[in-house]
All heavy atoms as TSV, in Angstrom:
chain	resi	resn	atom	element	x	y	z
A	1	MET	N	N	-59.021	-53.217	-145.895
A	1	MET	CA	C	-59.410	-53.512	-144.487
A	1	MET	C	C	-60.735	-54.259	-144.626
A	1	MET	O	O	-61.778	-53.921	-145.207
A	1	MET	CB	C	-59.545	-52.309	-143.578
A	1	MET	CG	C	-59.880	-52.587	-142.334
A	1	MET	SD	S	-59.648	-51.258	-141.047
A	1	MET	CE	C	-59.935	-49.775	-141.991
A	2	LYS	N	N	-60.709	-55.450	-143.981
A	2	LYS	CA	C	-61.982	-56.271	-144.086
A	2	LYS	C	C	-62.930	-55.721	-142.890
A	2	LYS	O	O	-62.502	-55.180	-141.906
A	2	LYS	CB	C	-61.769	-57.705	-143.746
A	2	LYS	CG	C	-60.817	-58.367	-144.578
A	2	LYS	CD	C	-61.366	-59.536	-145.214
A	2	LYS	CE	C	-60.548	-60.120	-146.325
A	2	LYS	NZ	N	-60.814	-60.066	-147.616
A	3	ASN	N	N	-64.284	-55.945	-143.176
A	3	ASN	CA	C	-65.247	-55.577	-142.145
A	3	ASN	C	C	-66.510	-56.496	-142.397
A	3	ASN	O	O	-66.702	-57.241	-143.260
A	3	ASN	CB	C	-65.755	-54.104	-142.425
A	3	ASN	CG	C	-66.457	-53.897	-143.703
A	3	ASN	OD1	O	-67.607	-54.139	-143.773
A	3	ASN	ND2	N	-65.837	-53.300	-144.633
A	4	ASN	N	N	-67.269	-56.500	-141.232
A	4	ASN	CA	C	-68.551	-57.207	-141.111
A	4	ASN	C	C	-69.865	-56.237	-141.071
A	4	ASN	O	O	-70.791	-56.562	-140.496
A	4	ASN	CB	C	-68.499	-58.257	-140.118
A	4	ASN	CG	C	-68.361	-57.547	-138.769
A	4	ASN	OD1	O	-68.606	-56.475	-138.473
A	4	ASN	ND2	N	-67.795	-58.369	-137.706
A	5	ILE	N	N	-69.664	-55.109	-141.656
A	5	ILE	CA	C	-70.836	-54.170	-141.482
A	5	ILE	C	C	-72.059	-54.703	-142.265
A	5	ILE	O	O	-73.087	-54.433	-141.519
A	5	ILE	CB	C	-70.387	-52.794	-142.153
A	5	ILE	CG1	C	-69.259	-52.135	-141.319
A	5	ILE	CG2	C	-71.584	-51.862	-142.175
A	5	ILE	CD1	C	-68.645	-51.013	-141.882
A	6	ALA	N	N	-72.036	-55.297	-143.315
A	6	ALA	CA	C	-73.128	-55.835	-144.091
A	6	ALA	C	C	-73.880	-56.837	-143.098
A	6	ALA	O	O	-75.216	-56.783	-143.050
A	6	ALA	CB	C	-72.843	-56.468	-145.351
A	7	GLU	N	N	-73.223	-57.640	-142.525
A	7	GLU	CA	C	-73.755	-58.662	-141.601
A	7	GLU	C	C	-74.441	-57.979	-140.502
A	7	GLU	O	O	-75.519	-58.445	-140.018
A	7	GLU	CB	C	-72.800	-59.719	-141.173
A	7	GLU	CG	C	-72.293	-60.499	-142.398
A	7	GLU	CD	C	-71.121	-59.993	-143.086
A	7	GLU	OE1	O	-70.585	-58.833	-142.687
A	7	GLU	OE2	O	-70.704	-60.635	-144.073
A	8	ARG	N	N	-73.748	-57.044	-139.774
A	8	ARG	CA	C	-74.294	-56.414	-138.651
A	8	ARG	C	C	-75.576	-55.472	-139.081
A	8	ARG	O	O	-76.573	-55.564	-138.284
A	8	ARG	CB	C	-73.251	-55.535	-137.879
A	8	ARG	CG	C	-72.230	-56.331	-137.311
A	8	ARG	CD	C	-71.151	-55.402	-136.728
A	8	ARG	NE	N	-70.194	-56.167	-135.932
A	8	ARG	CZ	C	-70.197	-56.540	-134.688
A	8	ARG	NH1	N	-71.208	-56.124	-133.943
A	8	ARG	NH2	N	-69.266	-57.243	-134.227
A	9	ARG	N	N	-75.414	-54.859	-140.223
A	9	ARG	CA	C	-76.657	-54.130	-140.536
A	9	ARG	C	C	-77.833	-55.074	-140.958
A	9	ARG	O	O	-79.028	-54.772	-140.578
A	9	ARG	CB	C	-76.045	-53.387	-141.889
A	9	ARG	CG	C	-77.096	-52.435	-142.459
A	9	ARG	CD	C	-76.633	-51.664	-143.639
A	9	ARG	NE	N	-76.167	-52.518	-144.695
A	9	ARG	CZ	C	-76.977	-53.291	-145.527
A	9	ARG	NH1	N	-78.198	-53.331	-145.360
A	9	ARG	NH2	N	-76.329	-54.050	-146.440
A	10	ALA	N	N	-77.536	-56.216	-141.510
A	10	ALA	CA	C	-78.668	-57.105	-141.918
A	10	ALA	C	C	-79.318	-57.700	-140.591
A	10	ALA	O	O	-80.504	-57.809	-140.500
A	10	ALA	CB	C	-78.128	-58.193	-142.863
A	11	TRP	N	N	-78.492	-57.950	-139.583
A	11	TRP	CA	C	-78.912	-58.463	-138.243
A	11	TRP	C	C	-80.075	-57.502	-137.649
A	11	TRP	O	O	-80.877	-57.893	-137.086
A	11	TRP	CB	C	-77.855	-58.877	-137.482
A	11	TRP	CG	C	-78.241	-59.506	-136.104
A	11	TRP	CD1	C	-78.635	-60.837	-135.980
A	11	TRP	CD2	C	-78.556	-58.737	-134.912
A	11	TRP	NE1	N	-78.867	-61.051	-134.534
A	11	TRP	CE2	C	-78.874	-59.852	-133.909
A	11	TRP	CE3	C	-78.438	-57.505	-134.432
A	11	TRP	CZ2	C	-79.139	-59.554	-132.698
A	11	TRP	CZ3	C	-78.689	-57.189	-133.129
A	11	TRP	CH2	C	-79.060	-58.250	-132.222
A	12	ARG	N	N	-79.675	-56.213	-137.844
A	12	ARG	CA	C	-80.549	-55.061	-137.241
A	12	ARG	C	C	-81.742	-54.810	-138.212
A	12	ARG	O	O	-82.453	-54.002	-137.878
A	12	ARG	CB	C	-79.771	-53.973	-136.985
A	12	ARG	CG	C	-78.805	-54.246	-135.730
A	12	ARG	CD	C	-78.117	-52.866	-135.409
A	12	ARG	NE	N	-77.236	-53.219	-134.240
A	12	ARG	CZ	C	-77.095	-52.536	-133.135
A	12	ARG	NH1	N	-77.773	-51.355	-133.058
A	12	ARG	NH2	N	-76.252	-52.827	-132.177
A	13	GLN	N	N	-81.717	-55.468	-139.403
A	13	GLN	CA	C	-82.721	-55.267	-140.446
A	13	GLN	C	C	-82.695	-53.701	-140.891
A	13	GLN	O	O	-83.700	-53.045	-141.054
A	13	GLN	CB	C	-84.078	-55.602	-139.930
A	13	GLN	CG	C	-84.243	-57.061	-139.596
A	13	GLN	CD	C	-85.611	-57.410	-139.116
A	13	GLN	OE1	O	-86.372	-56.715	-138.725
A	13	GLN	NE2	N	-85.774	-58.779	-139.285
A	14	TRP	N	N	-81.534	-53.121	-140.994
A	14	TRP	CA	C	-81.263	-51.772	-141.426
A	14	TRP	C	C	-80.983	-51.761	-142.978
A	14	TRP	O	O	-80.154	-52.793	-143.388
A	14	TRP	CB	C	-80.195	-51.104	-140.771
A	14	TRP	CG	C	-80.428	-50.715	-139.369
A	14	TRP	CD1	C	-81.617	-50.853	-138.651
A	14	TRP	CD2	C	-79.315	-50.337	-138.402
A	14	TRP	NE1	N	-81.333	-50.478	-137.347
A	14	TRP	CE2	C	-80.098	-50.080	-137.127
A	14	TRP	CE3	C	-78.057	-50.029	-138.414
A	14	TRP	CZ2	C	-79.417	-49.626	-136.109
A	14	TRP	CZ3	C	-77.353	-49.502	-137.248
A	14	TRP	CH2	C	-78.096	-49.370	-136.080
A	15	THR	N	N	-81.427	-50.750	-143.639
A	15	THR	CA	C	-81.059	-50.821	-145.111
A	15	THR	C	C	-79.710	-50.011	-145.188
A	15	THR	O	O	-79.273	-49.405	-144.019
A	15	THR	CB	C	-82.032	-49.908	-145.950
A	15	THR	OG1	O	-82.191	-48.623	-145.346
A	15	THR	CG2	C	-83.401	-50.668	-145.900
A	16	GLN	N	N	-79.074	-49.963	-146.251
A	16	GLN	CA	C	-77.813	-49.063	-146.291
A	16	GLN	C	C	-78.179	-47.610	-146.083
A	16	GLN	O	O	-77.434	-46.904	-145.543
A	16	GLN	CB	C	-77.173	-49.254	-147.744
A	16	GLN	CG	C	-76.582	-50.694	-147.801
A	16	GLN	CD	C	-76.137	-51.080	-149.316
A	16	GLN	OE1	O	-76.716	-50.593	-150.275
A	16	GLN	NE2	N	-75.218	-51.940	-149.410
A	17	ALA	N	N	-79.341	-47.280	-146.629
A	17	ALA	CA	C	-79.786	-45.916	-146.469
A	17	ALA	C	C	-79.991	-45.521	-144.896
A	17	ALA	O	O	-79.719	-44.462	-144.496
A	17	ALA	CB	C	-81.034	-45.668	-147.116
A	18	ASP	N	N	-80.637	-46.439	-144.070
A	18	ASP	CA	C	-80.708	-46.360	-142.605
A	18	ASP	C	C	-79.353	-46.080	-142.017
A	18	ASP	O	O	-79.281	-45.195	-141.166
A	18	ASP	CB	C	-81.536	-47.630	-142.006
A	18	ASP	CG	C	-82.816	-47.823	-142.588
A	18	ASP	OD1	O	-83.524	-46.884	-142.851
A	18	ASP	OD2	O	-83.296	-49.033	-142.547
A	19	LEU	N	N	-78.379	-46.976	-142.380
A	19	LEU	CA	C	-77.185	-46.832	-141.665
A	19	LEU	C	C	-76.430	-45.529	-142.120
A	19	LEU	O	O	-75.837	-44.809	-141.281
A	19	LEU	CB	C	-76.287	-47.993	-142.127
A	19	LEU	CG	C	-74.762	-47.927	-141.475
A	19	LEU	CD1	C	-74.768	-47.810	-139.925
A	19	LEU	CD2	C	-73.993	-49.145	-141.967
A	20	ALA	N	N	-76.601	-45.170	-143.399
A	20	ALA	CA	C	-76.001	-43.864	-143.786
A	20	ALA	C	C	-76.598	-42.715	-143.117
A	20	ALA	O	O	-75.791	-41.892	-142.686
A	20	ALA	CB	C	-76.228	-43.703	-145.425
A	21	ALA	N	N	-77.893	-42.720	-142.902
A	21	ALA	CA	C	-78.578	-41.602	-142.157
A	21	ALA	C	C	-78.081	-41.457	-140.749
A	21	ALA	O	O	-77.767	-40.435	-140.155
A	21	ALA	CB	C	-80.099	-41.832	-142.065
A	22	ALA	N	N	-77.875	-42.676	-140.160
A	22	ALA	CA	C	-77.370	-42.780	-138.785
A	22	ALA	C	C	-75.853	-42.215	-138.619
A	22	ALA	O	O	-75.644	-41.645	-137.559
A	22	ALA	CB	C	-77.455	-44.246	-138.149
A	23	LEU	N	N	-75.205	-42.407	-139.598
A	23	LEU	CA	C	-73.815	-42.042	-139.579
A	23	LEU	C	C	-73.570	-40.646	-140.224
A	23	LEU	O	O	-72.531	-40.058	-140.055
A	23	LEU	CB	C	-72.859	-43.004	-140.507
A	23	LEU	CG	C	-72.804	-44.414	-139.985
A	23	LEU	CD1	C	-72.053	-45.322	-140.972
A	23	LEU	CD2	C	-72.346	-44.518	-138.662
A	24	GLY	N	N	-74.633	-40.153	-140.900
A	24	GLY	CA	C	-74.394	-38.855	-141.596
A	24	GLY	C	C	-73.612	-38.738	-142.769
A	24	GLY	O	O	-72.918	-37.812	-142.983
A	25	VAL	N	N	-73.682	-39.889	-143.429
A	25	VAL	CA	C	-72.814	-40.110	-144.745
A	25	VAL	C	C	-73.854	-40.453	-145.710
A	25	VAL	O	O	-74.959	-40.830	-145.568
A	25	VAL	CB	C	-71.750	-41.070	-144.645
A	25	VAL	CG1	C	-70.794	-40.664	-143.483
A	25	VAL	CG2	C	-72.314	-42.475	-144.278
A	26	SER	N	N	-73.261	-40.504	-147.047
A	26	SER	CA	C	-74.255	-40.935	-148.128
A	26	SER	C	C	-74.320	-42.547	-148.213
A	26	SER	O	O	-73.546	-43.195	-147.691
A	26	SER	CB	C	-73.661	-40.483	-149.520
A	26	SER	OG	O	-72.394	-41.180	-149.829
A	27	ARG	N	N	-75.425	-43.041	-148.810
A	27	ARG	CA	C	-75.468	-44.374	-149.071
A	27	ARG	C	C	-74.273	-44.900	-149.914
A	27	ARG	O	O	-73.874	-46.065	-149.495
A	27	ARG	CB	C	-76.817	-44.626	-149.771
A	27	ARG	CG	C	-77.146	-46.164	-150.007
A	27	ARG	CD	C	-78.524	-46.288	-150.465
A	27	ARG	NE	N	-78.601	-47.525	-151.229
A	27	ARG	CZ	C	-78.361	-47.704	-152.461
A	27	ARG	NH1	N	-78.020	-46.772	-153.297
A	27	ARG	NH2	N	-78.371	-48.996	-153.027
A	28	GLN	N	N	-73.791	-44.163	-150.835
A	28	GLN	CA	C	-72.629	-44.720	-151.639
A	28	GLN	C	C	-71.502	-44.887	-150.645
A	28	GLN	O	O	-70.698	-45.847	-150.961
A	28	GLN	CB	C	-72.361	-43.671	-152.608
A	28	GLN	CG	C	-73.314	-43.690	-153.905
A	28	GLN	CD	C	-73.310	-44.911	-154.543
A	28	GLN	OE1	O	-74.377	-45.650	-154.426
A	28	GLN	NE2	N	-72.227	-45.404	-155.142
A	29	THR	N	N	-71.294	-44.083	-149.664
A	29	THR	CA	C	-70.155	-44.202	-148.731
A	29	THR	C	C	-70.341	-45.610	-147.993
A	29	THR	O	O	-69.391	-46.273	-147.912
A	29	THR	CB	C	-70.112	-43.043	-147.657
A	29	THR	OG1	O	-69.804	-41.896	-148.481
A	29	THR	CG2	C	-68.962	-43.336	-146.663
A	30	VAL	N	N	-71.497	-45.823	-147.499
A	30	VAL	CA	C	-71.722	-47.161	-146.884
A	30	VAL	C	C	-71.607	-48.287	-147.761
A	30	VAL	O	O	-70.786	-49.319	-147.550
A	30	VAL	CB	C	-73.167	-47.183	-146.396
A	30	VAL	CG1	C	-73.549	-48.546	-145.872
A	30	VAL	CG2	C	-73.415	-46.223	-145.175
A	31	ILE	N	N	-72.040	-48.105	-149.029
A	31	ILE	CA	C	-71.668	-49.336	-150.034
A	31	ILE	C	C	-70.167	-49.385	-150.300
A	31	ILE	O	O	-69.814	-50.607	-150.340
A	31	ILE	CB	C	-72.466	-48.875	-151.330
A	31	ILE	CG1	C	-73.859	-48.990	-151.246
A	31	ILE	CG2	C	-71.832	-49.723	-152.525
A	31	ILE	CD1	C	-74.622	-48.412	-152.305
A	32	SER	N	N	-69.470	-48.365	-150.430
A	32	SER	CA	C	-68.051	-48.560	-150.682
A	32	SER	C	C	-67.270	-49.034	-149.452
A	32	SER	O	O	-66.390	-49.952	-149.624
A	32	SER	CB	C	-67.354	-47.155	-150.893
A	32	SER	OG	O	-67.972	-46.544	-152.074
A	33	ILE	N	N	-67.722	-48.751	-148.206
A	33	ILE	CA	C	-67.040	-49.343	-147.209
A	33	ILE	C	C	-67.524	-50.835	-147.000
A	33	ILE	O	O	-66.596	-51.605	-146.705
A	33	ILE	CB	C	-67.511	-48.649	-145.745
A	33	ILE	CG1	C	-66.995	-47.185	-145.772
A	33	ILE	CG2	C	-67.002	-49.334	-144.537
A	33	ILE	CD1	C	-67.570	-46.323	-144.669
A	34	GLU	N	N	-68.712	-51.233	-147.202
A	34	GLU	CA	C	-69.111	-52.689	-147.167
A	34	GLU	C	C	-68.417	-53.385	-148.209
A	34	GLU	O	O	-67.994	-54.662	-147.812
A	34	GLU	CB	C	-70.550	-52.767	-147.366
A	34	GLU	CG	C	-71.525	-52.388	-146.168
A	34	GLU	CD	C	-72.923	-52.554	-146.423
A	34	GLU	OE1	O	-73.382	-53.123	-147.395
A	34	GLU	OE2	O	-73.637	-52.353	-145.367
A	35	ARG	N	N	-68.236	-52.885	-149.379
A	35	ARG	CA	C	-67.484	-53.676	-150.422
A	35	ARG	C	C	-65.949	-53.580	-150.239
A	35	ARG	O	O	-65.355	-54.034	-151.232
A	35	ARG	CB	C	-67.925	-53.120	-151.780
A	35	ARG	CG	C	-69.316	-53.379	-152.033
A	35	ARG	CD	C	-69.735	-52.942	-153.431
A	35	ARG	NE	N	-71.081	-53.195	-153.756
A	35	ARG	CZ	C	-71.800	-52.653	-154.779
A	35	ARG	NH1	N	-71.212	-51.984	-155.595
A	35	ARG	NH2	N	-73.058	-53.018	-154.957
A	36	GLU	N	N	-65.590	-52.926	-149.159
A	36	GLU	CA	C	-63.933	-52.852	-148.951
A	36	GLU	C	C	-63.288	-52.072	-150.117
A	36	GLU	O	O	-62.124	-52.371	-150.392
A	36	GLU	CB	C	-63.380	-54.300	-148.545
A	36	GLU	CG	C	-64.091	-54.726	-147.574
A	36	GLU	CD	C	-63.738	-56.370	-147.241
A	36	GLU	OE1	O	-63.013	-56.894	-148.102
A	36	GLU	OE2	O	-64.300	-56.907	-146.401
A	37	LYS	N	N	-63.924	-51.139	-150.642
A	37	LYS	CA	C	-63.302	-50.356	-151.655
A	37	LYS	C	C	-62.882	-49.009	-151.025
A	37	LYS	O	O	-62.282	-48.187	-151.641
A	37	LYS	CB	C	-64.373	-49.975	-152.791
A	37	LYS	CG	C	-64.720	-51.313	-153.548
A	37	LYS	CD	C	-65.586	-50.965	-154.824
A	37	LYS	CE	C	-65.923	-52.158	-155.596
A	37	LYS	NZ	N	-65.034	-52.705	-156.376
A	38	PHE	N	N	-63.278	-48.727	-149.865
A	38	PHE	CA	C	-63.022	-47.363	-149.126
A	38	PHE	C	C	-62.819	-47.899	-147.723
A	38	PHE	O	O	-63.700	-48.345	-147.040
A	38	PHE	CB	C	-64.218	-46.404	-149.343
A	38	PHE	CG	C	-64.135	-45.289	-148.583
A	38	PHE	CD1	C	-63.171	-44.066	-149.101
A	38	PHE	CD2	C	-64.966	-44.944	-147.559
A	38	PHE	CE1	C	-63.173	-43.012	-148.141
A	38	PHE	CE2	C	-64.912	-43.834	-146.815
A	38	PHE	CZ	C	-63.919	-42.818	-147.164
A	39	ASP	N	N	-61.679	-47.310	-147.145
A	39	ASP	CA	C	-61.558	-47.349	-145.657
A	39	ASP	C	C	-61.949	-46.110	-145.020
A	39	ASP	O	O	-61.628	-45.063	-145.471
A	39	ASP	CB	C	-60.027	-47.639	-145.442
A	39	ASP	CG	C	-59.642	-48.928	-145.789
A	39	ASP	OD1	O	-60.350	-49.908	-145.817
A	39	ASP	OD2	O	-58.251	-49.104	-146.061
A	40	PRO	N	N	-62.843	-46.219	-144.033
A	40	PRO	CA	C	-63.269	-44.915	-143.417
A	40	PRO	C	C	-62.260	-44.210	-142.508
A	40	PRO	O	O	-61.299	-44.878	-142.259
A	40	PRO	CB	C	-64.450	-45.501	-142.416
A	40	PRO	CG	C	-63.970	-46.881	-142.053
A	40	PRO	CD	C	-63.330	-47.400	-143.317
A	41	SER	N	N	-62.390	-42.915	-142.397
A	41	SER	CA	C	-61.612	-42.215	-141.468
A	41	SER	C	C	-61.672	-42.808	-140.069
A	41	SER	O	O	-62.653	-43.409	-139.650
A	41	SER	CB	C	-62.052	-40.705	-141.531
A	41	SER	OG	O	-63.246	-40.482	-140.971
A	42	LEU	N	N	-60.723	-42.433	-139.213
A	42	LEU	CA	C	-60.740	-42.941	-137.827
A	42	LEU	C	C	-62.031	-42.497	-137.047
A	42	LEU	O	O	-62.766	-43.197	-136.497
A	42	LEU	CB	C	-59.567	-42.557	-137.204
A	42	LEU	CG	C	-59.298	-43.223	-135.793
A	42	LEU	CD1	C	-59.415	-44.790	-135.864
A	42	LEU	CD2	C	-57.962	-42.843	-135.225
A	43	PRO	N	N	-62.357	-41.227	-137.157
A	43	PRO	CA	C	-63.544	-40.682	-136.591
A	43	PRO	C	C	-64.891	-41.474	-136.975
A	43	PRO	O	O	-65.826	-41.763	-136.335
A	43	PRO	CB	C	-63.780	-39.289	-136.942
A	43	PRO	CG	C	-62.232	-38.807	-137.167
A	43	PRO	CD	C	-61.675	-40.076	-137.755
A	44	LEU	N	N	-64.963	-41.634	-138.376
A	44	LEU	CA	C	-66.109	-42.570	-138.916
A	44	LEU	C	C	-66.098	-43.855	-138.517
A	44	LEU	O	O	-67.088	-44.505	-138.075
A	44	LEU	CB	C	-66.102	-42.436	-140.506
A	44	LEU	CG	C	-67.248	-43.165	-141.161
A	44	LEU	CD1	C	-68.631	-42.667	-140.633
A	44	LEU	CD2	C	-67.151	-42.967	-142.709
A	45	ALA	N	N	-64.897	-44.527	-138.351
A	45	ALA	CA	C	-64.810	-45.906	-137.812
A	45	ALA	C	C	-65.278	-45.972	-136.360
A	45	ALA	O	O	-66.004	-46.929	-135.995
A	45	ALA	CB	C	-63.373	-46.408	-138.045
A	46	PHE	N	N	-64.924	-45.026	-135.586
A	46	PHE	CA	C	-65.436	-44.980	-134.299
A	46	PHE	C	C	-66.906	-44.740	-134.179
A	46	PHE	O	O	-67.656	-45.331	-133.366
A	46	PHE	CB	C	-64.783	-43.783	-133.409
A	46	PHE	CG	C	-63.421	-44.195	-132.793
A	46	PHE	CD1	C	-62.243	-43.689	-133.223
A	46	PHE	CD2	C	-63.490	-45.037	-131.540
A	46	PHE	CE1	C	-60.993	-44.075	-132.678
A	46	PHE	CE2	C	-62.203	-45.324	-130.973
A	46	PHE	CZ	C	-61.073	-44.920	-131.541
A	47	LEU	N	N	-67.502	-43.947	-135.044
A	47	LEU	CA	C	-68.868	-43.765	-135.128
A	47	LEU	C	C	-69.639	-44.979	-135.632
A	47	LEU	O	O	-70.711	-45.280	-135.003
A	47	LEU	CB	C	-69.133	-42.543	-136.086
A	47	LEU	CG	C	-70.684	-42.218	-136.203
A	47	LEU	CD1	C	-71.384	-41.871	-134.802
A	47	LEU	CD2	C	-70.934	-41.003	-137.186
A	48	ILE	N	N	-69.201	-45.632	-136.496
A	48	ILE	CA	C	-69.763	-47.107	-136.897
A	48	ILE	C	C	-69.730	-47.973	-135.707
A	48	ILE	O	O	-70.743	-48.605	-135.466
A	48	ILE	CB	C	-68.900	-47.591	-138.096
A	48	ILE	CG1	C	-69.110	-46.738	-139.379
A	48	ILE	CG2	C	-69.350	-49.070	-138.304
A	48	ILE	CD1	C	-68.132	-47.082	-140.534
A	49	ALA	N	N	-68.648	-48.131	-135.060
A	49	ALA	CA	C	-68.585	-48.925	-133.969
A	49	ALA	C	C	-69.629	-48.519	-132.762
A	49	ALA	O	O	-70.268	-49.382	-132.291
A	49	ALA	CB	C	-67.097	-48.920	-133.244
A	50	LYS	N	N	-69.580	-47.307	-132.588
A	50	LYS	CA	C	-70.575	-46.730	-131.554
A	50	LYS	C	C	-72.025	-47.062	-132.034
A	50	LYS	O	O	-73.034	-47.433	-131.214
A	50	LYS	CB	C	-70.416	-45.221	-131.485
A	50	LYS	CG	C	-71.233	-44.635	-130.370
A	50	LYS	CD	C	-71.043	-43.189	-130.222
A	50	LYS	CE	C	-72.135	-42.553	-129.084
A	50	LYS	NZ	N	-71.785	-41.069	-129.034
A	51	THR	N	N	-72.320	-46.936	-133.232
A	51	THR	CA	C	-73.740	-47.224	-133.820
A	51	THR	C	C	-74.089	-48.716	-133.679
A	51	THR	O	O	-75.049	-48.834	-133.425
A	51	THR	CB	C	-73.775	-46.748	-135.281
A	51	THR	OG1	O	-73.370	-45.365	-135.383
A	51	THR	CG2	C	-75.130	-46.998	-135.979
A	52	PHE	N	N	-73.082	-49.605	-133.765
A	52	PHE	CA	C	-73.353	-50.886	-133.510
A	52	PHE	C	C	-73.061	-51.420	-132.089
A	52	PHE	O	O	-73.189	-52.567	-131.854
A	52	PHE	CB	C	-72.485	-51.768	-134.625
A	52	PHE	CG	C	-73.092	-51.748	-135.982
A	52	PHE	CD1	C	-72.288	-51.139	-136.951
A	52	PHE	CD2	C	-74.271	-52.250	-136.236
A	52	PHE	CE1	C	-72.612	-51.125	-138.331
A	52	PHE	CE2	C	-74.763	-52.135	-137.548
A	52	PHE	CZ	C	-73.993	-51.586	-138.584
A	53	GLU	N	N	-72.797	-50.440	-131.410
A	53	GLU	CA	C	-72.526	-50.716	-129.851
A	53	GLU	C	C	-71.438	-51.926	-129.607
A	53	GLU	O	O	-71.636	-52.881	-128.902
A	53	GLU	CB	C	-73.799	-51.100	-129.207
A	53	GLU	CG	C	-74.891	-50.048	-129.238
A	53	GLU	CD	C	-76.310	-50.417	-128.835
A	53	GLU	OE1	O	-76.556	-51.606	-128.490
A	53	GLU	OE2	O	-76.988	-49.521	-128.472
A	54	CYS	N	N	-70.310	-51.597	-130.287
A	54	CYS	CA	C	-69.217	-52.509	-130.017
A	54	CYS	C	C	-68.051	-51.864	-130.317
A	54	CYS	O	O	-67.862	-50.668	-130.620
A	54	CYS	CB	C	-69.357	-53.796	-131.171
A	54	CYS	SG	S	-69.240	-53.282	-132.904
A	55	ALA	N	N	-66.795	-52.639	-130.268
A	55	ALA	CA	C	-65.483	-52.006	-130.392
A	55	ALA	C	C	-65.094	-52.126	-131.903
A	55	ALA	O	O	-65.607	-52.863	-132.641
A	55	ALA	CB	C	-64.401	-52.882	-129.707
A	56	ILE	N	N	-64.196	-51.170	-132.241
A	56	ILE	CA	C	-63.838	-51.113	-133.681
A	56	ILE	C	C	-63.255	-52.396	-134.182
A	56	ILE	O	O	-63.440	-52.887	-135.257
A	56	ILE	CB	C	-62.790	-49.961	-133.911
A	56	ILE	CG1	C	-63.361	-48.482	-133.718
A	56	ILE	CG2	C	-62.127	-50.099	-135.221
A	56	ILE	CD1	C	-62.473	-47.412	-133.858
A	57	GLU	N	N	-62.532	-53.119	-133.241
A	57	GLU	CA	C	-61.913	-54.439	-133.642
A	57	GLU	C	C	-62.943	-55.424	-133.932
A	57	GLU	O	O	-62.642	-56.460	-134.569
A	57	GLU	CB	C	-61.094	-54.865	-132.509
A	57	GLU	CG	C	-59.847	-53.913	-131.970
A	57	GLU	CD	C	-60.357	-52.958	-130.999
A	57	GLU	OE1	O	-61.218	-53.149	-130.173
A	57	GLU	OE2	O	-59.985	-51.848	-131.168
A	58	ASP	N	N	-64.269	-55.240	-133.357
A	58	ASP	CA	C	-65.194	-56.275	-133.778
A	58	ASP	C	C	-65.750	-56.172	-135.077
A	58	ASP	O	O	-66.407	-56.974	-135.580
A	58	ASP	CB	C	-66.442	-56.059	-132.624
A	58	ASP	CG	C	-65.958	-56.435	-131.393
A	58	ASP	OD1	O	-64.992	-57.174	-131.072
A	58	ASP	OD2	O	-66.622	-55.897	-130.289
A	59	ILE	N	N	-65.594	-54.890	-135.690
A	59	ILE	CA	C	-66.028	-54.708	-137.074
A	59	ILE	C	C	-64.874	-54.668	-138.101
A	59	ILE	O	O	-65.148	-55.269	-139.138
A	59	ILE	CB	C	-66.703	-53.309	-137.090
A	59	ILE	CG1	C	-67.869	-53.166	-136.145
A	59	ILE	CG2	C	-67.261	-52.963	-138.522
A	59	ILE	CD1	C	-68.596	-51.852	-136.022
A	60	PHE	N	N	-63.802	-54.173	-137.810
A	60	PHE	CA	C	-62.723	-53.969	-138.812
A	60	PHE	C	C	-61.499	-54.929	-138.408
A	60	PHE	O	O	-61.130	-55.038	-137.327
A	60	PHE	CB	C	-62.232	-52.520	-138.925
A	60	PHE	CG	C	-63.346	-51.598	-139.442
A	60	PHE	CD1	C	-64.041	-50.867	-138.445
A	60	PHE	CD2	C	-63.663	-51.458	-140.738
A	60	PHE	CE1	C	-64.869	-49.911	-138.911
A	60	PHE	CE2	C	-64.522	-50.662	-141.085
A	60	PHE	CZ	C	-65.213	-49.872	-140.205
A	61	THR	N	N	-60.993	-55.653	-139.471
A	61	THR	CA	C	-59.853	-56.505	-139.304
A	61	THR	C	C	-58.903	-56.242	-140.447
A	61	THR	O	O	-59.253	-55.808	-141.558
A	61	THR	CB	C	-60.237	-57.898	-139.272
A	61	THR	OG1	O	-60.817	-58.285	-140.418
A	61	THR	CG2	C	-61.100	-58.325	-137.971
A	62	ALA	N	N	-57.585	-56.422	-140.193
A	62	ALA	CA	C	-56.516	-56.359	-141.336
A	62	ALA	C	C	-56.746	-57.352	-142.389
A	62	ALA	O	O	-57.330	-58.313	-142.048
A	62	ALA	CB	C	-55.153	-56.360	-140.703
A	63	ASP	N	N	-56.326	-57.017	-143.595
A	63	ASP	CA	C	-56.435	-57.947	-144.717
A	63	ASP	C	C	-55.691	-59.085	-144.434
A	63	ASP	O	O	-54.655	-59.278	-143.831
A	63	ASP	CB	C	-55.833	-57.241	-146.007
A	63	ASP	CG	C	-56.957	-56.199	-146.464
A	63	ASP	OD1	O	-58.122	-56.267	-145.954
A	63	ASP	OD2	O	-56.470	-55.457	-147.237
């Protein structure tokens, strides 16, 4: 699943560690999601969208 988390994170000037802390996950999890090596669970995807104040569809798209 494609995503634009890295771009949104950079726009807010957050590090991967900042985002990980906001989500309650490890930095490695953020890295894996950004690199599209790991698809987040549905609850985590909703939390990511809430953190960026947008809809899930604005962040994640099908391959």
